[in-house]
Biopython code that builds the backbone (N, CA, C, O; Angstrom):
import numpy as np
from Bio.PDB.StructureBuilder import StructureBuilder

atoms = [
    (1, "UNK", "N", (10.781, 10.392, 7.683)),
    (1, "UNK", "CA", (9.383, 9.846, 7.824)),
    (1, "UNK", "C", (9.438, 8.201, 8.054)),
    (1, "UNK", "O", (10.260, 7.530, 7.429)),
    (2, "UNK", "N", (8.660, 7.694, 8.838)),
    (2, "UNK", "CA", (8.838, 6.261, 9.166)),
    (2, "UNK", "C", (8.124, 5.515, 8.043)),
    (2, "UNK", "O", (7.124, 5.986, 7.501)),
    (3, "UNK", "N", (8.663, 4.330, 7.704)),
    (3, "UNK", "CA", (8.012, 3.343, 6.833)),
    (3, "UNK", "C", (7.392, 2.230, 7.619)),
    (3, "UNK", "O", (8.045, 1.674, 8.502)),
    (4, "UNK", "N", (6.215, 1.894, 7.353)),
    (4, "UNK", "CA", (5.527, 0.800, 8.098)),
    (4, "UNK", "C", (5.202, -0.243, 7.058)),
    (4, "UNK", "O", (4.847, 0.064, 5.920)),
    (5, "UNK", "N", (5.333, -1.492, 7.483)),
    (5, "UNK", "CA", (5.102, -2.828, 6.632)),
    (5, "UNK", "C", (4.013, -3.529, 7.353)),
    (5, "UNK", "O", (4.051, -3.797, 8.554)),
    (6, "UNK", "N", (3.007, -3.818, 6.518)),
    (6, "UNK", "CA", (1.822, -4.615, 7.033)),
    (6, "UNK", "C", (1.783, -5.886, 6.345)),
    (6, "UNK", "O", (1.688, -5.900, 5.118)),
    (7, "UNK", "N", (1.849, -6.980, 7.032)),
    (7, "UNK", "CA", (1.730, -8.362, 6.463)),
    (7, "UNK", "C", (0.815, -9.148, 7.409)),
    (7, "UNK", "O", (1.202, -9.408, 8.548)),
    (8, "UNK", "N", (-0.330, -9.514, 6.987)),
    (8, "UNK", "CA", (-1.162, -10.271, 7.850)),
    (8, "UNK", "C", (-1.738, -9.389, 8.974)),
    (8, "UNK", "O", (-2.153, -9.913, 10.008)),
    (9, "UNK", "N", (-1.767, -8.073, 8.789)),
    (9, "UNK", "CA", (-2.344, -7.181, 9.838)),
    (9, "UNK", "C", (-3.210, -6.214, 9.191)),
    (9, "UNK", "O", (-2.909, -5.022, 9.139)),
    (10, "UNK", "N", (-4.299, -6.701, 8.686)),
    (10, "UNK", "CA", (-5.309, -5.963, 7.887)),
    (10, "UNK", "C", (-5.821, -4.755, 8.782)),
    (10, "UNK", "O", (-5.781, -3.618, 8.312)),
    (11, "UNK", "N", (-6.284, -4.974, 10.020)),
    (11, "UNK", "CA", (-6.812, -3.834, 10.846)),
    (11, "UNK", "C", (-5.762, -2.818, 11.079)),
    (11, "UNK", "O", (-6.107, -1.637, 11.038)),
    (12, "UNK", "N", (-4.500, -3.124, 11.323)),
    (12, "UNK", "CA", (-3.491, -2.109, 11.421)),
    (12, "UNK", "C", (-3.355, -1.238, 10.189)),
    (12, "UNK", "O", (-3.317, -0.008, 10.213)),
    (13, "UNK", "N", (-3.284, -2.036, 9.062)),
    (13, "UNK", "CA", (-3.177, -1.325, 7.783)),
    (13, "UNK", "C", (-4.322, -0.416, 7.533)),
    (13, "UNK", "O", (-4.084, 0.729, 7.148)),
    (14, "UNK", "N", (-5.580, -0.830, 7.720)),
    (14, "UNK", "CA", (-6.650, 0.055, 7.408)),
    (14, "UNK", "C", (-6.663, 1.202, 8.400)),
    (14, "UNK", "O", (-7.076, 2.309, 8.055)),
    (15, "UNK", "N", (-6.229, 0.962, 9.601)),
    (15, "UNK", "CA", (-6.164, 2.125, 10.561)),
    (15, "UNK", "C", (-5.001, 3.091, 10.047)),
    (15, "UNK", "O", (-5.156, 4.311, 10.105)),
    (16, "UNK", "N", (-3.917, 2.562, 9.581)),
    (16, "UNK", "CA", (-2.924, 3.524, 9.083)),
    (16, "UNK", "C", (-3.468, 4.329, 7.941)),
    (16, "UNK", "O", (-3.308, 5.549, 7.925)),
    (17, "UNK", "N", (-4.061, 3.739, 7.047)),
    (17, "UNK", "CA", (-4.649, 4.463, 5.844)),
    (17, "UNK", "C", (-5.662, 5.462, 6.262)),
    (17, "UNK", "O", (-5.765, 6.516, 5.634)),
    (18, "UNK", "N", (-6.394, 5.205, 7.251)),
    (18, "UNK", "CA", (-7.464, 6.257, 7.753)),
    (18, "UNK", "C", (-6.824, 7.416, 8.362)),
    (18, "UNK", "O", (-7.314, 8.542, 8.282)),
    (19, "UNK", "N", (-5.633, 7.132, 9.027)),
    (19, "UNK", "CA", (-5.010, 8.246, 9.698)),
    (19, "UNK", "C", (-3.905, 8.978, 8.879)),
    (19, "UNK", "O", (-3.377, 10.017, 9.276)),
    (20, "UNK", "N", (-3.581, 8.335, 7.658)),
    (20, "UNK", "CA", (-2.591, 8.944, 6.777)),
    (20, "UNK", "C", (-3.126, 9.088, 5.413)),
    (20, "UNK", "O", (-2.545, 8.572, 4.458)),
    (21, "UNK", "N", (-4.198, 9.761, 5.285)),
    (21, "UNK", "CA", (-4.978, 9.851, 4.003)),
    (21, "UNK", "C", (-4.144, 10.465, 2.966)),
    (21, "UNK", "O", (-4.336, 10.152, 1.791)),
    (22, "UNK", "N", (-3.187, 11.355, 3.306)),
    (22, "UNK", "CA", (-2.311, 11.960, 2.325)),
    (22, "UNK", "C", (-0.975, 11.190, 2.067)),
    (22, "UNK", "O", (-0.075, 11.675, 1.381)),
    (23, "UNK", "N", (-0.898, 9.913, 2.683)),
    (23, "UNK", "CA", (0.261, 9.098, 2.490)),
    (23, "UNK", "C", (0.235, 8.254, 1.319)),
    (23, "UNK", "O", (-0.541, 8.473, 0.389)),
    (24, "UNK", "N", (1.102, 7.247, 1.332)),
    (24, "UNK", "CA", (1.322, 6.469, 0.129)),
    (24, "UNK", "C", (1.490, 4.911, 0.455)),
    (24, "UNK", "O", (1.995, 4.536, 1.514)),
    (25, "UNK", "N", (1.081, 4.126, -0.423)),
    (25, "UNK", "CA", (1.005, 2.645, -0.089)),
    (25, "UNK", "C", (1.665, 1.850, -1.334)),
    (25, "UNK", "O", (1.215, 2.029, -2.465)),
    (26, "UNK", "N", (2.682, 1.017, -1.110)),
    (26, "UNK", "CA", (3.171, 0.097, -2.068)),
    (26, "UNK", "C", (2.435, -1.264, -1.910)),
    (26, "UNK", "O", (2.610, -1.920, -0.883)),
    (27, "UNK", "N", (1.701, -1.657, -2.800)),
    (27, "UNK", "CA", (1.071, -2.905, -2.864)),
    (27, "UNK", "C", (1.943, -3.869, -3.413)),
    (27, "UNK", "O", (2.083, -3.893, -4.636)),
    (28, "UNK", "N", (2.598, -4.732, -2.637)),
    (28, "UNK", "CA", (3.715, -5.687, -3.134)),
    (28, "UNK", "C", (3.117, -6.887, -3.639)),
    (28, "UNK", "O", (2.314, -7.528, -2.961)),
    (29, "UNK", "N", (3.484, -7.243, -4.858)),
    (29, "UNK", "CA", (3.053, -8.505, -5.523)),
    (29, "UNK", "C", (4.300, -9.360, -5.525)),
    (29, "UNK", "O", (5.126, -9.252, -6.432)),
    (30, "UNK", "N", (4.450, -10.214, -4.515)),
    (30, "UNK", "CA", (5.574, -11.041, -4.332)),
    (30, "UNK", "C", (5.736, -12.120, -5.535)),
    (30, "UNK", "O", (6.839, -12.559, -5.860)),
    (31, "UNK", "N", (4.653, -12.460, -6.092)),
    (31, "UNK", "CA", (4.623, -13.537, -7.076)),
    (31, "UNK", "C", (4.893, -12.985, -8.516)),
    (31, "UNK", "O", (5.165, -13.695, -9.485)),
    (32, "UNK", "N", (4.786, -11.693, -8.524)),
    (32, "UNK", "CA", (5.078, -10.912, -9.827)),
    (32, "UNK", "C", (5.629, -9.532, -9.567)),
    (32, "UNK", "O", (4.826, -8.599, -9.557)),
    (33, "UNK", "N", (6.795, -9.318, -9.373)),
    (33, "UNK", "CA", (7.404, -8.103, -9.047)),
    (33, "UNK", "C", (6.949, -6.952, -9.923)),
    (33, "UNK", "O", (6.766, -5.855, -9.396)),
    (34, "UNK", "N", (6.750, -7.126, -11.248)),
    (34, "UNK", "CA", (6.315, -6.043, -12.092)),
    (34, "UNK", "C", (4.818, -5.620, -11.762)),
    (34, "UNK", "O", (4.314, -4.618, -12.269)),
    (35, "UNK", "N", (4.139, -6.454, -10.874)),
    (35, "UNK", "CA", (2.818, -6.082, -10.502)),
    (35, "UNK", "C", (2.744, -5.146, -9.315)),
    (35, "UNK", "O", (1.697, -4.581, -8.999)),
    (36, "UNK", "N", (3.888, -5.000, -8.668)),
    (36, "UNK", "CA", (3.991, -4.072, -7.567)),
    (36, "UNK", "C", (3.768, -2.634, -7.933)),
    (36, "UNK", "O", (4.405, -2.128, -8.857)),
    (37, "UNK", "N", (2.879, -1.956, -7.233)),
    (37, "UNK", "CA", (2.482, -0.592, -7.530)),
    (37, "UNK", "C", (2.512, 0.300, -6.353)),
    (37, "UNK", "O", (2.243, -0.158, -5.242)),
    (38, "UNK", "N", (2.829, 1.577, -6.525)),
    (38, "UNK", "CA", (2.710, 2.611, -5.583)),
    (38, "UNK", "C", (1.424, 3.382, -5.766)),
    (38, "UNK", "O", (1.104, 3.825, -6.869)),
    (39, "UNK", "N", (0.683, 3.541, -4.672)),
    (39, "UNK", "CA", (-0.561, 4.228, -4.714)),
    (39, "UNK", "C", (-0.678, 5.399, -3.676)),
    (39, "UNK", "O", (-0.008, 5.421, -2.643)),
    (40, "UNK", "N", (-1.543, 6.329, -4.012)),
    (40, "UNK", "CA", (-1.940, 7.303, -2.878)),
    (40, "UNK", "C", (-2.783, 6.377, -1.855)),
    (40, "UNK", "O", (-3.446, 5.408, -2.225)),
    (41, "UNK", "N", (-2.671, 6.787, -0.591)),
    (41, "UNK", "CA", (-3.435, 6.132, 0.433)),
    (41, "UNK", "C", (-4.883, 6.040, 0.079)),
    (41, "UNK", "O", (-5.546, 5.037, 0.343)),
    (42, "UNK", "N", (-5.382, 7.119, -0.535)),
    (42, "UNK", "CA", (-6.762, 7.359, -0.696)),
    (42, "UNK", "C", (-7.256, 6.675, -2.031)),
    (42, "UNK", "O", (-8.429, 6.814, -2.375)),
    (43, "UNK", "N", (-6.381, 5.950, -2.769)),
    (43, "UNK", "CA", (-6.808, 5.338, -4.064)),
    (43, "UNK", "C", (-7.938, 4.372, -3.878)),
    (43, "UNK", "O", (-7.959, 3.540, -2.971)),
    (44, "UNK", "N", (-8.851, 4.517, -4.752)),
    (44, "UNK", "CA", (-10.041, 3.645, -4.781)),
    (44, "UNK", "C", (-9.786, 2.202, -4.984)),
    (44, "UNK", "O", (-10.592, 1.340, -4.633)),
    (45, "UNK", "N", (-8.566, 1.930, -5.598)),
    (45, "UNK", "CA", (-8.333, 0.444, -5.860)),
    (45, "UNK", "C", (-7.857, -0.192, -4.555)),
    (45, "UNK", "O", (-7.785, -1.419, -4.494)),
    (46, "UNK", "N", (-7.529, 0.565, -3.513)),
    (46, "UNK", "CA", (-7.145, -0.060, -2.201)),
    (46, "UNK", "C", (-8.399, -0.121, -1.187)),
    (46, "UNK", "O", (-8.248, -0.412, -0.001)),
    (47, "UNK", "N", (-9.531, 0.151, -1.705)),
    (47, "UNK", "CA", (-10.767, 0.379, -0.850)),
    (47, "UNK", "C", (-11.531, -1.019, -0.786)),
    (47, "UNK", "O", (-12.752, -1.043, -0.940)),
    (48, "UNK", "N", (-10.884, -2.051, -0.581)),
    (48, "UNK", "CA", (-11.597, -3.357, -0.540)),
    (48, "UNK", "C", (-12.117, -3.608, 0.858)),
    (48, "UNK", "O", (-11.359, -3.356, 1.795)),
    (49, "UNK", "N", (-13.422, -4.112, 1.118)),
    (49, "UNK", "CA", (-13.835, -4.284, 2.386)),
    (49, "UNK", "C", (-13.293, -5.491, 3.064)),
    (49, "UNK", "O", (-13.279, -6.571, 2.474)),
    (50, "UNK", "N", (-12.835, -5.355, 4.307)),
    (50, "UNK", "CA", (-12.414, -6.577, 5.027)),
    (50, "UNK", "C", (-13.509, -7.432, 5.488)),
    (50, "UNK", "O", (-13.350, -8.649, 5.584)),
    (51, "UNK", "N", (-14.658, -6.828, 5.790)),
    (51, "UNK", "CA", (-15.739, -7.569, 6.358)),
    (51, "UNK", "C", (-16.304, -8.648, 5.344)),
    (51, "UNK", "O", (-17.109, -9.509, 5.696)),
    (52, "UNK", "N", (-15.864, -8.539, 4.186)),
    (52, "UNK", "CA", (-16.272, -9.759, 3.230)),
    (52, "UNK", "C", (-15.227, -10.827, 3.192)),
    (52, "UNK", "O", (-15.236, -11.677, 2.301)),
    (53, "UNK", "N", (-14.315, -10.803, 4.153)),
    (53, "UNK", "CA", (-13.407, -11.900, 4.347)),
    (53, "UNK", "C", (-12.229, -11.820, 3.405)),
    (53, "UNK", "O", (-11.502, -12.799, 3.239)),
    (54, "UNK", "N", (-12.029, -10.696, 2.800)),
    (54, "UNK", "CA", (-10.805, -10.483, 1.965)),
    (54, "UNK", "C", (-9.504, -10.182, 2.804)),
    (54, "UNK", "O", (-9.439, -9.267, 3.625)),
    (55, "UNK", "N", (-8.518, -11.013, 2.522)),
    (55, "UNK", "CA", (-7.271, -10.729, 3.289)),
    (55, "UNK", "C", (-6.474, -9.658, 2.410)),
    (55, "UNK", "O", (-6.122, -9.890, 1.254)),
    (56, "UNK", "N", (-6.261, -8.622, 2.994)),
    (56, "UNK", "CA", (-5.609, -7.462, 2.357)),
    (56, "UNK", "C", (-4.079, -7.459, 2.349)),
    (56, "UNK", "O", (-3.418, -7.103, 1.373)),
    (57, "UNK", "N", (-3.583, -7.869, 3.473)),
    (57, "UNK", "CA", (-2.092, -7.799, 3.705)),
    (57, "UNK", "C", (-1.385, -9.084, 3.721)),
    (57, "UNK", "O", (-0.167, -9.111, 3.896)),
    (58, "UNK", "N", (-2.111, -10.210, 3.538)),
    (58, "UNK", "CA", (-1.479, -11.471, 3.533)),
    (58, "UNK", "C", (-0.813, -11.789, 2.205)),
    (58, "UNK", "O", (0.410, -11.910, 2.133)),
    (59, "UNK", "N", (-1.616, -11.925, 1.153)),
    (59, "UNK", "CA", (-1.059, -12.114, -0.242)),
    (59, "UNK", "C", (-0.309, -10.923, -0.820)),
    (59, "UNK", "O", (0.597, -11.044, -1.645)),
    (60, "UNK", "N", (-0.720, -9.831, -0.363)),
    (60, "UNK", "CA", (-0.042, -8.592, -0.939)),
    (60, "UNK", "C", (0.296, -7.769, 0.225)),
    (60, "UNK", "O", (-0.568, -7.015, 0.671)),
    (61, "UNK", "N", (1.521, -7.829, 0.799)),
    (61, "UNK", "CA", (1.902, -6.970, 1.904)),
    (61, "UNK", "C", (1.931, -5.518, 1.418)),
    (61, "UNK", "O", (2.160, -5.228, 0.243)),
    (62, "UNK", "N", (1.684, -4.610, 2.391)),
    (62, "UNK", "CA", (1.681, -3.246, 2.127)),
    (62, "UNK", "C", (2.814, -2.554, 2.826)),
    (62, "UNK", "O", (3.067, -2.839, 3.997)),
    (63, "UNK", "N", (3.573, -1.576, 2.105)),
    (63, "UNK", "CA", (4.482, -0.899, 2.712)),
    (63, "UNK", "C", (4.092, 0.576, 2.555)),
    (63, "UNK", "O", (3.898, 1.078, 1.447)),
    (64, "UNK", "N", (3.985, 1.244, 3.702)),
    (64, "UNK", "CA", (3.443, 2.593, 3.743)),
    (64, "UNK", "C", (4.295, 3.687, 4.283)),
    (64, "UNK", "O", (5.163, 3.452, 5.123)),
    (65, "UNK", "N", (4.069, 4.850, 3.827)),
    (65, "UNK", "CA", (4.867, 6.068, 4.318)),
    (65, "UNK", "C", (4.146, 7.347, 3.916)),
    (65, "UNK", "O", (3.363, 7.338, 2.966)),
    (66, "UNK", "N", (4.381, 8.385, 4.581)),
    (66, "UNK", "CA", (3.953, 9.664, 4.238)),
    (66, "UNK", "C", (4.775, 10.342, 3.183)),
    (66, "UNK", "O", (4.372, 11.353, 2.608)),
    (67, "UNK", "N", (5.929, 9.777, 2.934)),
    (67, "UNK", "CA", (6.949, 10.362, 2.023)),
    (67, "UNK", "C", (7.053, 9.459, 0.694)),
    (67, "UNK", "O", (7.637, 8.377, 0.727)),
    (68, "UNK", "N", (6.501, 9.921, -0.386)),
    (68, "UNK", "CA", (6.563, 9.069, -1.655)),
    (68, "UNK", "C", (7.930, 8.764, -2.110)),
    (68, "UNK", "O", (8.209, 7.634, -2.510)),
    (69, "UNK", "N", (8.818, 9.739, -2.069)),
    (69, "UNK", "CA", (10.232, 9.537, -2.525)),
    (69, "UNK", "C", (10.879, 8.468, -1.610)),
    (69, "UNK", "O", (11.458, 7.512, -2.124)),
    (70, "UNK", "N", (10.800, 8.597, -0.358)),
    (70, "UNK", "CA", (11.480, 7.668, 0.499)),
    (70, "UNK", "C", (10.897, 6.189, 0.336)),
    (70, "UNK", "O", (11.597, 5.185, 0.463)),
    (71, "UNK", "N", (9.592, 6.174, 0.054)),
    (71, "UNK", "CA", (8.951, 4.836, -0.171)),
    (71, "UNK", "C", (9.412, 4.252, -1.522)),
    (71, "UNK", "O", (9.630, 3.044, -1.620)),
    (72, "UNK", "N", (9.551, 5.022, -2.476)),
    (72, "UNK", "CA", (9.975, 4.500, -3.759)),
    (72, "UNK", "C", (11.373, 4.044, -3.640)),
    (72, "UNK", "O", (11.700, 3.001, -4.206)),
    (73, "UNK", "N", (12.257, 4.748, -2.936)),
    (73, "UNK", "CA", (13.693, 4.417, -2.778)),
    (73, "UNK", "C", (13.770, 3.074, -2.066)),
    (73, "UNK", "O", (14.553, 2.218, -2.479)),
    (74, "UNK", "N", (12.972, 2.851, -0.993)),
    (74, "UNK", "CA", (13.023, 1.592, -0.145)),
    (74, "UNK", "C", (12.340, 0.500, -0.767)),
    (74, "UNK", "O", (12.531, -0.632, -0.323)),
    (75, "UNK", "N", (11.531, 0.693, -1.781)),
    (75, "UNK", "CA", (10.778, -0.473, -2.378)),
    (75, "UNK", "C", (11.197, -0.761, -3.857)),
    (75, "UNK", "O", (10.506, -1.477, -4.582)),
    (76, "UNK", "N", (12.291, -0.207, -4.250)),
    (76, "UNK", "CA", (12.780, -0.439, -5.648)),
    (76, "UNK", "C", (12.148, 0.348, -6.741)),
    (76, "UNK", "O", (12.188, -0.028, -7.912)),
    (77, "UNK", "N", (11.534, 1.497, -6.332)),
    (77, "UNK", "CA", (10.828, 2.344, -7.340)),
    (77, "UNK", "C", (9.792, 1.631, -8.191)),
    (77, "UNK", "O", (9.954, 1.484, -9.403)),
    (78, "UNK", "N", (8.720, 1.188, -7.533)),
    (78, "UNK", "CA", (7.733, 0.519, -8.225)),
    (78, "UNK", "C", (6.930, 1.455, -9.305)),
    (78, "UNK", "O", (7.071, 2.678, -9.291)),
    (79, "UNK", "N", (6.161, 0.851, -10.151)),
    (79, "UNK", "CA", (5.425, 1.600, -11.017)),
    (79, "UNK", "C", (4.313, 2.213, -10.321)),
    (79, "UNK", "O", (3.817, 1.658, -9.341)),
    (80, "UNK", "N", (3.870, 3.372, -10.780)),
    (80, "UNK", "CA", (2.744, 4.163, -10.274)),
    (80, "UNK", "C", (1.338, 3.522, -10.669)),
    (80, "UNK", "O", (1.163, 3.041, -11.789)),
    (81, "UNK", "N", (0.475, 3.538, -9.816)),
    (81, "UNK", "CA", (-0.962, 3.095, -10.028)),
    (81, "UNK", "C", (-1.492, 3.946, -11.214)),
    (81, "UNK", "O", (-1.330, 5.166, -11.185)),
    (82, "UNK", "N", (-2.071, 3.391, -12.174)),
    (82, "UNK", "CA", (-2.620, 4.237, -13.292)),
    (82, "UNK", "C", (-3.906, 4.967, -12.881)),
    (82, "UNK", "O", (-4.366, 5.920, -13.509)),
    (83, "UNK", "N", (-4.435, 4.450, -11.800)),
    (83, "UNK", "CA", (-5.802, 5.162, -11.419)),
    (83, "UNK", "C", (-5.619, 6.447, -10.600)),
    (83, "UNK", "O", (-6.262, 7.467, -10.848)),
    (84, "UNK", "N", (-4.673, 6.352, -9.566)),
    (84, "UNK", "CA", (-4.463, 7.546, -8.700)),
    (84, "UNK", "C", (-3.138, 8.345, -9.109)),
    (84, "UNK", "O", (-2.918, 9.451, -8.614)),
    (85, "UNK", "N", (-2.348, 7.814, -9.934)),
    (85, "UNK", "CA", (-1.118, 8.505, -10.362)),
    (85, "UNK", "C", (-0.385, 9.202, -9.309)),
    (85, "UNK", "O", (-0.288, 10.428, -9.361)),
    (86, "UNK", "N", (0.165, 8.500, -8.312)),
    (86, "UNK", "CA", (0.921, 9.254, -7.225)),
    (86, "UNK", "C", (2.205, 9.835, -7.701)),
    (86, "UNK", "O", (2.920, 10.471, -6.927)),
]
sb = StructureBuilder()
sb.init_structure("model")
sb.init_model(0)
sb.init_chain("A")
sb.init_seg("    ")
for serial, (resi, resn, name, xyz) in enumerate(atoms, 1):
    if name == "N":
        sb.init_residue(resn, " ", resi, " ")
    sb.init_atom(name, np.array(xyz, "f"), 0.0, 1.0, " ", f" {name:<3s}", serial, name[0])
structure = sb.get_structure()
């Protein structure tokens, strides 16, 4: 399964999530690697509205895949989101 990385591409990222609702997203915290988390694509914590001017993929790049194991391997096995528990 292909891994997609979104940095500064909010519309592409939200489109990916909408079409891969059963997929997984790693929210990368480059300033604090222990803050990097893996989420289900449907996680409510990822549901921030772009129309309010929030930059979703600039400060926190998103690495996405339909395969959680592959995504974990490729991103250093980040901690699981406590809300969606992927």
